C-alpha positions, 0 to 999 in steps of 0.5 A, spaced: 500 499 500 503 506 497 499 511 503 499 517 498 495 514 493 490 512 497 484 517 496 483 522 503 476 518 505 481 511 504 485 515 508 481 517 513 478 510 514 485 507 515 487 512 521 480 511 525 480 503 524 488 503 526 490 501 520 495 507 518 497 511 524 497 519 523 505 519 523 505 515 518 500 519 513 505 525 515 511 522 514 509 519 507 507 525 505 513 528 507 517 524 503 514 525 496 513 532 497 520 532 499 523 528 492 517 531 487 515 538 490 522 541 488 520 540 480 512 542 480 513 548 486 506 546 488 507 547 495 509 553 498 511 556 505 512 548 507 513 548 515 518 544 519 518 537 519 519 535 526 512 540 528 509 537 523 510 530 526 509 532 533 503 534 531 501 527 528 503 524 534 498 527 538 492 526 532 495 520 534 494 520 542 488 523 541 484 516 537 488 512 543 484 516 548 478 515 543 478 522 541 476 524 533 477 531 530 473 529 524 474 526 517 480 529 516 483 528 523 491 527 522 491 528 515 496 533 512 493 539 508 494 545 505 491 551 504 491 556 497 496 562 498 489 566 498 487 563 505 490 566 512 493 562 516 495 563 523 502 563 523 504 562 516 506 567 511 500 570 507 503 572 501 497 572 495 503 572 490 506 579 492 512 582 494 509 586 498 507 581 502 512 577 502 513 577 510 505 577 511 504 572 517 497 572 519 494 572 527 488 569 526 485 563 521 481 565 516 474 562 517 476 556 511 481 554 516 477 555 522 473 549 519 479 545 516 482 545 522 476 543 526 475 537 521 482 534 524 487 538 517 493 538 519 496 544 515 503 543 511 503 549 508 500 553 502 499 552 495 502 556 490 497 561 486 498 567 481 499 574 484 492 577 487 490 569 484 490 573 477 489 570 472 489 562 470 497 561 470 500 560 477 506 564 477 508 569 481 515 573 483 516 571 490 514 563 489 516 563 481 512 558 477 507 552 478 508 547 473 503 541 470 502 536 473 503 532 467 508 536 464 513 541 469 514 545 462 508 547 461 503 551 465 498 548 471 493 553 469 490 558 475 489 561 480 488 554 483 495 551 480 499 549 486 492 545 489 491 542 482 498 539 481 499 537 489 493 533 488 495 529 481 502 528 483 500 526 490 502 531 496 496 533 498 490 528 499 484 533 497 485 541 495 481 548 497 481 552 492 477 558 489 473 561 484 472 567 481 474 567 473 475 559 472 480 559 478 478 553 480 475 550 474 482 552 470 487 548 473 482 541 475 481 540 468 489 542 466 491 537 472 486 531 472 482 532 477 475 534 480 474 540 482 467 545 485 465 551 484 459 551 489 454 556 488 454 562 491 454 563 498 456 556 500 462 557 503 462 563 506 469 567 506 471 571 512 475 575 513 474 580 506 473 587 507 465 586 504 460 582 505 455 584 500 457 586 494 463 582 492 460 575 490 463 572 484 469 569 487 468 563 491 472 558 495 470 551 492 473 543 494 479 539 489 480 533 489 481 526 485 474 522 487 468 525 487 466 522 493 472 526 497 470 532 494 462 532 496 466 531 504 471 537 503 466 541 500 461 538 506 466 540 512 467 547 507 459 550 506 454 552 512 452 559 514 456 563 518 453 571 521 460 573 519 458 572 512 450 574 511 450 572 505 451 565 505 446 559 504 444 555 509 448 548 511 447 542 507 444 535 510 448 533 515 452 527 512 450 527 505 457 525 502 457 519 505 450 518 502 450 521 496 449 516 490 451 515 483 444 520 478 445 520 471 441 517 467 434 520 464 438 526 465 438 532 460 444 535 458 444 541 453 451 542 451 453 549 449 459 547 445 463 554 443 457 559 443 455 557 435 462 560 434 462 565 438 468 562 444 475 561 439 478 555 441 484 550 440 483 545 436 482 538 439 478 542 445 471 541 443 473 534 441 475 532 448 469 535 451 464 531 446 467 525 448 466 525 455 458 527 453 458 520 450 460 517 455 454 522 459 450 518 454 452 512 455 450 512 462 443 514 460 443 521 459 440 525 452 445 530 450 443 537 445 446 541 443 443 548 445 445 555 444 445 560 448 441 564 446 443 571 449 448 575 446 454 574 449 459 580 447 453 583 452 454 578 458 462 580 456 462 588 457 458 586 463 463 581 466 468 586 464 465 591 469 464 587 475 472 584 475 473 592 474 470 594 480 472 587 484 479 587 482 480 594 484 478 595 490 480 589 492 487 592 490 486 599 492 491 599 499 496 595 496 497 600 490 498 605 495 504 603 498 507 602 491 504 601 484 511 599 481 511 593 486 505 591 483 502 586 477 501 590 471 494 586 470 492 587 477 494 595 476 490 594 468 483 592 471 484 598 477 486 603 472 481 601 467 476 601 474 478 608 475 474 612 469 467 607 472 461 612 475 456 608 480 450 608 475 455 604 470 456 599 475 449 599 477 447 597 470 452 592 469 448 589 475 442 590 471 444 587 466 447 581 469 440 580 472 437 579 465 443 575 464 441 570 470 434 571 468 435 568 462 439 562 464 433 559 469 430 559 462 435 554 461 437 551 466 428 549 465 430 546 459 436 543 462 438 538 468 446 541 467 449 545 462 456 543 459 461 547 456 470 546 455 473 549 461 478 552 458 479 554 449 486 553 450 491 546 452 495 548 457 501 552 455 508 554 455 510 555 462 514 561 460 508 565 457 505 570 461 498 568 458 496 566 451 496 573 446 492 569 441 488 562 440 490 557 434 484 555 432 483 550 426 481 556 422 487 560 424 489 565 430 485 570 433 487 575 437 486 576 445 485 583 447 486 582 454 489 578 460 484 573 461 480 573 455 482 566 452 478 563 458 472 568 457 468 560 456 468 560 465 464 566 466 457 564 465 457 560 471 461 566 476 456 571 473 450 567 475 453 564 481 451 557 479 455 552 481 460 548 476 464 541 476 470 541 473 470 533 470 476 530 466 474 528 460 481 525 457 488 527 454 491 530 447 496 527 443 502 529 448 498 527 453 496 534 457 489 533 460 483 537 459 476 537 462 469 540 461 464 543 466 458 540 468 454 547 470 447 546 475 442 548 477 441 554 482 444 550 488 444 544 486 450 542 488 448 535 491 444 534 484 451 536 482 455 531 485 451 525 483 452 526 477 458 526 478 460 520 481 455 516 476 460 520 471 467 518 475 465 511 475 464 512 467 472 514 466 476 510 469 481 510 465 483 517 464 483 518 471 487 512 471 492 515 467 497 518 472 502 524 471 509 521 471 
């Protein structure tokens, strides 16, 4: 038995059955990390191994007395380097925060620790989490799990690579513009952007307007994904728009469900979204697996002007990003990522009336999406428009489509495909859908009904059983 090959659920069972000690688990992961992490740079701010083993021993001692904190008892975890963990740097990939060490845990950290997780460090992220490519001036770039010369995606790139390379059993991610779905797709793992409000975030400077980004679970199995969601989610008064808790124990009772489900395939929005060759083919292969499970798949048009959606997205993203980094701009523009400054400067010319109009447009698009979801149980899009690209690039300046190159006019236009679920606050599950001839993974996003997280996970569980061959293609 290779300890690091076990799922988090299998680890939990072995620990609680005392077939494995928490010390053995920690030693196995520390050994794996020492061997593999230098090649990929997925984990950063790693903690002292002696202290971690001491925490593992304490977890074993508690079990010996019949005391367990929860399903993650004694299991190593690492938080994304945007999430505060007391005593461990939260740099957000920025040199301005290189030495910032929080004194309190974020709400997410509190919940994972309360379930028994032992924090061993952080997962790498782009500066301020901006851009679906994980590199920053503090820790450098994270390489793709299947080819470290390629991008890992982002902003949860470190988390996805750590999962694929068996450096972590589960991981948290966050998703604003595909920051969880994109790296999950490029590293052949599952990632769930939950319904907006499902996973409350605190501390946060604004708890009323900033409702586009969300934390969410990432895992190698749907069962682990569901268990981590159960731990992360639930109402907290400090986040007044957070949703009520999901049913207790739902993850263990989750059942696969696929036959009879109606799937709307949006594809490339009738040619509006440029796609690199092979992306649509990979997703259509995934859809064939769903058809084999008894789902009906029907191509469907978005039926809404996609450029209007894009302009709405730009307005919201500019305002929310600018408000987040404004304190850092005051400390020194020259120390900030150019893409972050672009967002900040673009927002400077917007009026309150402009922003309110963008909110009206966003509301209209949400109502339109409800109409589509009255006809289909889920909607499907690719999770990415390109395959993992050269790690030395900042971002793709163009997409090589079968009809020729299409230039990108912003640093994030090549990820336009992910914004539809984000704008509407809908749950979206990335599922693996195969590889290109170069051995690089792709995924597709399955967008669920409003607050339909559990139904999405049930479909994901059925799909997981049907794509064991793809999931079994381990990275070297």
